[in-house]
TINU-648018 format. One record per residue (C-alpha): residue in three letters; x, y, z. Coordinates in steps of 0.001 Angstrom, whole numbers, plus 524288, in hexadecimal, padded with zeros to 5 digits. Layout:
<recs>
AlaXYZ...
</recs>
This chain:
<recs>
Unk799507608F84347Unk79240753A784179Unk7872E7509F84AFEUnk77F79743FE84D9BUnk771547440585214Unk76F38739AB85C90Unk7609773A22859EBUnk7600E7376084B31Unk76E50734198483EUnk76EF073F5283E67Unk77C4E7452B83BC5Unk77E617530983779Unk788AB75DB8836CDUnk7860B76721841F6Unk7894C7754A83E89Unk782FD77C2284A2AUnk789DD782F385566Unk7823D77D8586118Unk78C587760C868C9Unk782B276E20870F6Unk777ED768B886846Unk77557766F0859CBUnk767D276484853DDUnk766AA758F384AAEUnk761E475DBD83D4DUnk759BB7515F83B54Unk752AF74EBB84828Unk7553675B9184F52Unk75AFE7541B85ACDUnk7649D75BFC862F9Unk771AF75520862C8Unk77BB07582A86D5CUnk7889075C6886784Unk794277546686C7BUnk79DDC75BAC874DFUnk7A91E75A7886B24Unk7A0CE7605E8604EUnk79B6876AB286983Unk7A95976EC786CBBUnk7AC4E7703285E3AUnk7A03D778D785CB2Unk7A4537815F8681AUnk7B1DF7830C86251Unk7AC13786838551BUnk7A3777911B85B24Unk7AEEB79673862DCUnk7B72F7971A85694Unk7AC7279EB484F96Unk7AB5A7A86B85AC7Unk7BA0C7AA9685B4CUnk7BAE47ABE284C8FUnk7B0A57B6B584CC7Unk7B7087BD8C85837Unk7C5217BBF1853CEUnk7C56E7BAFF844FCUnk7D1E87B5F483EE6Unk7DAF47C13683B39Unk7DAF97C41982CD2Unk7E7C17C4638259AUnk7EB297D2328211BUnk7E91B7D48A812BFUnk7F60F7D59E80BC8Unk7F5C17E074801B9Unk7FDA87DE4B7F575Unk803477E6E57EAC7Unk801417F58D7EBE8Unk7F7517F3BB7F6D6Unk801B17EC8D7FEC5Unk80BFB7F7037FC5CUnk80284801A2800CAUnk7FE127F9AC80C7AUnk80C167F83881171Unk80DE9807058112FUnk800B6808DB817D9Unk804717FF9A822D7Unk8115E806A0824F8Unk809FD813768269EUnk7FE9680D5282E31Unk7F4818118082412Unk7F5FC81F96828AAUnk7EF6A828E981F15Unk7F84E8340282371Unk803F882C1681E6EUnk7FF0682BEB8105AUnk80AE48333680AF7Unk8145D82A2A81212Unk80D0781E3B80D10Unk80D92823527FF1FUnk81C07826758007EUnk81E908189480541Unk81735812EA7F9A9Unk81E0981C147F038Unk82B57818247F59EUnk8286B809957F522Unk821078090A7E83BUnk827588143A7E0C1Unk81A9681AF67DD0BUnk80C3081B4A7E0BBUnk803248147D7D70EUnk7F475816CD7D7AEUnk7F1FF8093A7DD55Unk7FB0B80C617E8ADUnk7F4528195D7EB82Unk7E715812877EB36Unk7EC0D808B57F53FUnk7F12E813B67FDE3Unk7E3CD81A3C7FD29Unk7DCAD80D928007DUnk7E58A808CE80B62Unk7E73D81618811D4Unk7D8F3819F88107DUnk7DB3E826E28096DUnk7D5EF82B6C7FC66Unk7DDA2828827F010Unk7DCB3836D77EC2BUnk7E38E83AB67F8CBUnk7EE8D831057F62FUnk7F022836987E879Unk7F07C844837EDBCUnk7FBE2841027F690Unk8033C839997EC01Unk801D58444B7E1C7Unk8054184F327EB54Unk812A784A1A7EF57Unk81DB08489A7E582Unk822F083CE27ECE9Unk8183A834477E754Unk8176282EC67D9A2Unk80B758293F7D2A3Unk813DE823697C7D8Unk81F8881A197C828Unk82C67820F47CAA6Unk839E181DC77C5B6Unk8446F817BE7CE0EUnk849EC825667D088Unk841C38316E7D360Unk846F883E9D7CEE8Unk8410284AF57D496Unk8447B858717CF9AUnk840EF8646C7D775Unk839EE86E9E7CF32Unk83737878297DA39Unk83A42886927D85BUnk847C58861D7DE83Unk84C3187A827D656Unk8459F87F6C7C9FFUnk84D3388C367C9E2Unk859B0884397CB7BUnk8572387BD67BF7EUnk84E07870DE7C3D5Unk84664871917B723Unk852D386F237AF42Unk8564D863897B7F0Unk8489C85DFB7B63DUnk848EC85FA57A775Unk85612858CA7A6F5Unk8511484D6A7AF11Unk8451984C057A66EUnk84DD484BB879A66Unk8575A841D57A036Unk84CB1838D57A54DUnk8434883A9479A02Unk837B383CFF7A309Unk82FC8848787A810Unk82DAD84BD57B64CUnk824AB8420B7BCCEUnk82902837017B3B8Unk8318882ADF7B4E5Unk83BE7826897AB34Unk8381881AC57A2BCUnk84239812487A9A1Unk83C3D815DB7B6E6Unk8496381B127BB55Unk845A1829277BE8BUnk8395E830B97C1F8Unk839E883F897C0D5Unk8320A8489F7C981Unk8322D856E47CD87Unk82FB685CA67DAF2Unk82D7D86A777DFC0Unk837D6869FC7EA4CUnk84242860D47EF80Unk84570869527FB3FUnk852FB86D837F695Unk8500487A3C7EF7FUnk85DAC87FDB7F176Unk8639A8744E7EA1CUnk85B388751F7DDEAUnk8596A86FF87D41FUnk8567F863B37DBF2Unk85316855E67D7F7Unk85249848DD7DEE7Unk853DD83ADB7DA66Unk84DD7830D17E38DUnk84E3C83AF77EE61Unk85CA683E527EC6FUnk85E3684D0B7EB36Unk8662C853ED7E0B6Unk867C4862A97E1F9Unk86CBB86D5A7D8F1Unk86AE9863F37CD92Unk8716A867CE7C0C0Unk86E518624A7B367Unk87B2285A927B26EUnk877F1854147BF71Unk86AF384E377BB42Unk87078842927B3B9Unk879DC83F737BECDUnk86EAC83F957C8A6Unk866A4836587C037Unk8721482D137BE5DUnk8732C82B4F7CD15Unk865B08252A7CD05Unk866E281B6E7C208
</recs>
């Protein structure tokens, strides 16, 4: 604020915080600060105190891309480390597969090691580290299904689709996987397409099953 010295008529810009007197830089005369300017100084000091005590709330950082997708799942499960499998299942269902960047974000946001996340993902067949087709075929190759002809069913599927187990057709229509058990041993050989179960599968049935999921 601008101050005038009544002693030497010098004018200067006062930057101090004393609300009663200001010292003239030229003659060192103490100049009484007018009440209106003193009130402005008091308000300024009060504002500084309140700002330090009650800082303005910061806007939450909005995560974009893969980080945002992971963050939404984390919020739904309250960043609970014990819910890692459920979080990964949610991401798998929404994104279709689990790329490395997504697993790195899970590790960072959940506060667990990346190696632990990979151990979980590679242990369970439900997870995929590569893009899957629009339809997921699973063939049971457990003992009960194998003795009932599961290997023949699998070979036929590989021939019809032109892919090996663990691969996706070039048109991204089907992905073919094998599992050790589908929980219906008495109905072997068993296969599923997008979770729909087909039991006692015979070779002539395979094409018909695929055609239902075009």
